[in-house]
C-alpha positions as CSV (number, residue, x, y, z in Angstrom):
1,X,17.4,3.3,4.2
2,X,13.9,2.5,5.6
3,X,12.3,5.2,3.6
4,X,14.0,4.0,0.4
5,X,12.7,0.5,1.1
6,X,9.2,1.7,1.3
7,X,9.6,3.8,-1.8
8,X,10.9,0.8,-3.7
9,X,7.9,-1.1,-2.5
10,X,5.6,1.6,-3.8
11,X,7.4,1.4,-7.2
12,X,6.6,-2.3,-7.2
13,X,3.0,-1.6,-6.3
14,X,2.8,0.8,-9.2
15,X,3.4,-1.9,-11.8
16,X,0.0,-3.5,-11.0
17,X,-2.1,-1.5,-13.4
18,X,0.3,-1.8,-16.3
19,X,0.5,-5.6,-15.8
20,X,-3.3,-5.9,-15.8
21,X,-3.5,-3.7,-18.9
22,X,-1.0,-6.0,-20.7
23,X,-2.8,-9.2,-19.6
24,X,-6.0,-10.8,-20.7
25,X,-9.5,-9.3,-19.9
26,X,-10.5,-10.6,-16.5
27,X,-12.6,-9.7,-13.5
28,X,-10.6,-7.4,-11.3
29,X,-11.9,-9.2,-8.2
30,X,-10.6,-12.6,-9.3
31,X,-7.3,-11.0,-10.4
32,X,-6.9,-9.5,-6.9
33,X,-7.7,-12.8,-5.2
34,X,-5.3,-14.7,-7.5
35,X,-2.6,-12.1,-6.8
36,X,-2.9,-12.6,-3.0
37,X,-3.0,-16.4,-3.4
38,X,0.3,-16.4,-5.5
39,X,1.9,-13.8,-3.3
40,X,0.9,-15.6,-0.1
41,X,2.4,-18.9,-1.4
42,X,5.7,-17.1,-2.4
43,X,5.9,-15.4,1.0
44,X,5.4,-18.7,2.8
45,X,8.2,-20.2,0.7
46,X,10.5,-17.2,1.5
47,X,9.7,-17.7,5.2
48,X,10.6,-21.4,5.0
49,X,13.9,-20.6,3.2
50,X,14.8,-17.8,5.6
51,X,14.2,-20.0,8.6
52,X,14.0,-17.1,11.1
53,X,13.8,-18.2,14.8
54,X,10.5,-17.4,16.5
55,X,10.4,-14.3,18.7
56,X,7.9,-16.0,21.0
57,X,4.1,-16.5,20.9
58,X,2.1,-14.7,18.3
59,X,-0.7,-12.3,19.3
60,X,-3.8,-13.6,17.5
61,X,-5.4,-10.2,17.3
62,X,-2.8,-8.4,15.1
63,X,-2.3,-11.5,12.9
64,X,-6.0,-11.7,12.2
65,X,-6.3,-7.9,11.7
66,X,-3.5,-7.9,9.2
67,X,-5.0,-10.8,7.3
68,X,-8.5,-9.2,7.3
69,X,-6.9,-6.0,6.0
70,X,-5.3,-7.9,3.1
71,X,-8.5,-9.6,2.1
72,X,-10.9,-6.6,2.7
73,X,-8.7,-4.2,0.8
74,X,-9.0,-6.3,-2.4
75,X,-12.8,-6.6,-2.1
76,X,-13.5,-3.0,-1.0
77,X,-11.3,-1.3,-3.5
78,X,-12.5,-3.2,-6.6
79,X,-16.1,-2.9,-5.5
80,X,-15.6,0.9,-4.9
81,X,-14.0,1.4,-8.4
82,X,-16.9,-0.5,-10.0
83,X,-19.5,1.6,-8.2
84,X,-18.1,5.1,-8.2
85,X,-15.4,5.0,-10.9
86,X,-11.6,4.6,-10.9
87,X,-10.9,8.3,-10.2
88,X,-13.1,8.9,-7.2
89,X,-12.5,5.4,-5.8
90,X,-8.7,5.8,-6.1
91,X,-8.7,9.3,-4.5
92,X,-10.8,8.3,-1.5
93,X,-9.0,4.9,-0.9
94,X,-5.4,6.1,-1.4
95,X,-6.1,9.5,0.2
96,X,-7.8,8.1,3.3
97,X,-5.2,5.4,4.1
98,X,-2.4,7.7,5.4
99,X,-4.8,9.8,7.5
100,X,-6.4,6.7,9.0
101,X,-3.1,5.0,9.7
102,X,-1.8,8.2,11.3
103,X,-4.9,8.5,13.5
104,X,-4.8,4.8,14.4
105,X,-1.1,5.0,15.4
106,X,-2.0,8.0,17.5
107,X,-4.7,6.1,19.3
108,X,-2.8,2.9,19.7
109,X,0.7,4.3,20.6
110,X,-0.3,7.6,22.1
111,X,2.2,9.3,19.7
112,X,0.9,12.2,17.6
113,X,2.1,12.4,14.0
114,X,4.5,15.3,13.5
115,X,4.1,18.4,11.4
116,X,6.2,17.0,8.6
117,X,3.9,14.0,8.3
118,X,0.8,16.3,8.1
119,X,2.4,18.5,5.5
120,X,3.6,15.6,3.4
121,X,0.3,13.8,3.6
122,X,-1.6,16.9,2.6
123,X,0.6,17.5,-0.4
124,X,0.7,13.8,-1.5
125,X,-3.1,13.4,-1.2
126,X,-3.7,16.6,-3.2
127,X,-1.4,15.1,-5.8
128,X,-3.3,11.8,-5.8
129,X,-6.5,13.7,-6.3
130,X,-5.1,15.6,-9.3
131,X,-3.7,12.4,-10.8
132,X,-6.9,10.5,-10.6
133,X,-9.3,13.2,-11.5
134,X,-7.1,14.1,-14.6
135,X,-8.4,10.9,-16.2
136,X,-11.7,10.7,-14.5
137,X,-14.0,13.3,-16.0
138,X,-16.8,10.8,-16.5
139,X,-16.7,9.5,-12.9
140,X,-19.7,10.0,-10.7
141,X,-19.9,10.2,-6.9
142,X,-21.8,7.4,-5.2
143,X,-22.4,7.3,-1.5
144,X,-22.0,3.4,-1.2
145,X,-18.9,3.6,-3.5
146,X,-17.4,6.3,-1.3
147,X,-18.1,4.1,1.8
148,X,-16.4,1.1,0.1
149,X,-13.4,3.3,-0.8
150,X,-13.1,4.5,2.8
151,X,-13.3,0.8,3.8
152,X,-10.4,0.1,1.4
153,X,-8.4,2.9,3.0
154,X,-9.3,1.6,6.5
155,X,-8.3,-2.0,5.5
156,X,-4.9,-0.8,4.3
157,X,-4.4,1.2,7.5
158,X,-5.4,-1.8,9.6
159,X,-3.0,-4.0,7.8
160,X,-0.2,-1.5,8.3
161,X,-0.9,-0.9,12.0
162,X,-1.3,-4.6,12.7
163,X,1.9,-5.5,10.9
164,X,3.7,-2.7,12.7
165,X,2.5,-4.2,16.1
166,X,3.9,-7.6,15.1
167,X,7.2,-6.3,13.9
168,X,7.6,-4.2,17.1
169,X,7.0,-7.4,19.1
170,X,10.2,-8.8,17.6
171,X,8.9,-11.0,14.9
172,X,10.9,-11.2,11.7
173,X,9.7,-9.6,8.5
174,X,9.2,-12.9,6.5
175,X,6.9,-14.7,9.0
176,X,4.8,-11.6,9.6
177,X,4.1,-11.1,5.9
178,X,3.7,-14.9,5.3
179,X,1.1,-15.1,8.0
180,X,-0.8,-12.0,6.9
181,X,-1.0,-12.9,3.2
182,X,-1.3,-16.7,3.7
183,X,-4.4,-16.2,6.0
184,X,-5.6,-13.4,3.7
185,X,-5.4,-15.8,0.7
186,X,-7.5,-18.3,2.7
187,X,-10.1,-15.7,3.3
188,X,-10.3,-15.0,-0.4
189,X,-10.8,-18.7,-1.4
190,X,-14.5,-18.2,-2.0
191,X,-13.8,-15.5,-4.5
192,X,-11.6,-17.9,-6.5
193,X,-14.1,-20.7,-6.1
194,X,-17.1,-18.7,-7.3
195,X,-15.3,-16.5,-9.9
196,X,-14.4,-17.1,-13.5
197,X,-10.7,-18.1,-13.6
198,X,-10.6,-19.1,-17.3
199,X,-8.1,-16.2,-17.9
200,X,-5.6,-17.8,-15.6
201,X,-5.3,-20.9,-17.8
202,X,-3.9,-18.8,-20.7
203,X,-0.2,-18.1,-21.0
204,X,-0.8,-14.3,-20.7
205,X,-3.1,-14.8,-17.7
206,X,-0.6,-17.1,-15.9
207,X,2.2,-14.7,-16.5
208,X,0.1,-11.8,-15.2
209,X,-0.9,-13.7,-12.0
210,X,2.8,-14.7,-11.4
211,X,4.0,-11.1,-11.9
212,X,1.3,-9.7,-9.6
213,X,2.0,-12.3,-7.0
214,X,5.8,-12.0,-7.1
215,X,6.6,-8.3,-7.7
216,X,3.8,-6.0,-6.4
217,X,2.9,-8.5,-3.6
218,X,5.7,-10.8,-2.3
219,X,8.7,-8.6,-3.1
220,X,6.9,-5.3,-2.5
221,X,5.6,-6.3,0.9
222,X,8.9,-7.7,2.1
223,X,10.4,-4.3,1.3
224,X,7.4,-2.5,2.8
225,X,7.7,-4.5,6.1
226,X,11.5,-3.8,6.4
227,X,10.8,-0.1,6.2
228,X,7.8,-0.4,8.5
229,X,10.0,-1.9,11.2
230,X,11.8,1.5,11.6
231,X,9.1,4.1,10.7
232,X,5.7,5.1,12.0
233,X,2.8,3.5,10.3
234,X,1.3,6.9,9.2
235,X,4.6,7.9,7.5
236,X,4.9,4.5,5.7
237,X,1.3,4.9,4.4
238,X,2.2,8.4,3.1
239,X,5.4,7.1,1.4
240,X,3.4,4.5,-0.5
241,X,1.6,7.3,-2.3
242,X,4.6,7.1,-4.7
243,X,2.6,4.2,-6.2
244,X,0.3,6.4,-8.5
245,X,3.4,8.3,-9.7
246,X,5.0,5.0,-10.8
247,X,1.7,3.9,-12.4
248,X,1.4,7.2,-14.4
249,X,5.0,7.0,-15.6
250,X,4.6,3.4,-16.7
251,X,1.4,4.2,-18.4
252,X,3.2,6.9,-20.4
253,X,6.3,4.8,-21.3
254,X,4.8,1.3,-21.7
255,X,1.2,2.0,-22.7
256,X,1.8,5.2,-24.7
257,X,-0.6,7.2,-22.4
258,X,0.1,10.9,-22.4
259,X,-0.6,12.6,-19.0
260,X,-1.9,16.1,-19.2
261,X,-1.0,19.2,-17.2
262,X,-3.2,18.2,-14.2
263,X,-1.5,14.8,-14.0
264,X,2.0,16.3,-14.2
265,X,1.0,18.8,-11.4
266,X,-0.3,15.8,-9.4
267,X,3.1,14.0,-9.8
268,X,4.9,17.2,-8.7
269,X,2.7,17.5,-5.6
270,X,3.3,13.9,-4.6
271,X,7.0,14.2,-5.1
272,X,7.0,17.4,-3.0
273,X,5.2,15.6,-0.2
274,X,7.7,12.7,-0.3
275,X,10.6,15.2,-0.3
276,X,9.2,16.7,2.9
277,X,9.4,13.3,4.6
278,X,12.9,12.7,3.1
279,X,14.3,15.9,4.8
280,X,16.4,14.8,7.8
281,X,14.9,15.7,11.1
282,X,17.0,18.1,13.2
283,X,17.2,17.2,16.9
284,X,17.8,19.7,19.6
285,X,21.4,20.9,19.7
286,X,23.4,19.6,22.6
287,X,24.5,22.1,25.1
288,X,27.9,21.7,26.8
289,X,28.0,22.4,30.5
290,X,29.2,25.8,31.3
291,X,28.9,27.0,27.7
292,X,26.2,29.5,26.8
293,X,24.5,29.1,23.5
294,X,24.0,32.4,21.7
295,X,20.4,33.3,21.1
């Protein structure tokens, strides 16, 4: 069930690009900031309605790290895409996040990721590369853009690890996400104050902001956190690589985009990676006393 919740979250994440394509022309940075603002408000409302009892004092470090991860991802990712192109920026950001989350979990929890995670991550990241590069022939590689994309991957990994730490401390899903996104929205207020928000005053712009805040933010991250409570952070980051598969399928169905053979191969690789994680783990067979197990 936990893996299914993360996969459903990834499906919600994957609607972001299609929603932006159907909405008015707007700066991606202000769209990202508005998305977090709306999502943060909705998550705080959900927390108020859920009225979960507190699990005790909140550790300031993980709360701040989660909020910084939320805000920094928006800024780093959109800046990376602008500097080095959608294809390369997406490959580096999405591809680095699972590896960084797995390495961070190893350092923090002293638990090495398993072989299944490594194989799944390698397959899924190769698929992401094919998917992005299938439509990115004109992209160029920029060292600052690559650094920003890695920053986006690190921000996502930091958010995932910090949220995992808060959930493991016994805090409920709703207040953890409300704090991360509420504080993250406050950190992005300067972007909203200095950016052009004229698009948000149009019916299409308001609908886009509401969708982005409600579905790929509030709903998605509630599902994400419920799965994260029961799974290692690295595995969760790998499972969310189902996002570009959803985006590609929606692009074909809704926007009449036709993915070529490399994109289809990329989807197959990502699905293969997710299938590796979905295979149930076999524990050691119990041995009854006085019974010999045949070799």
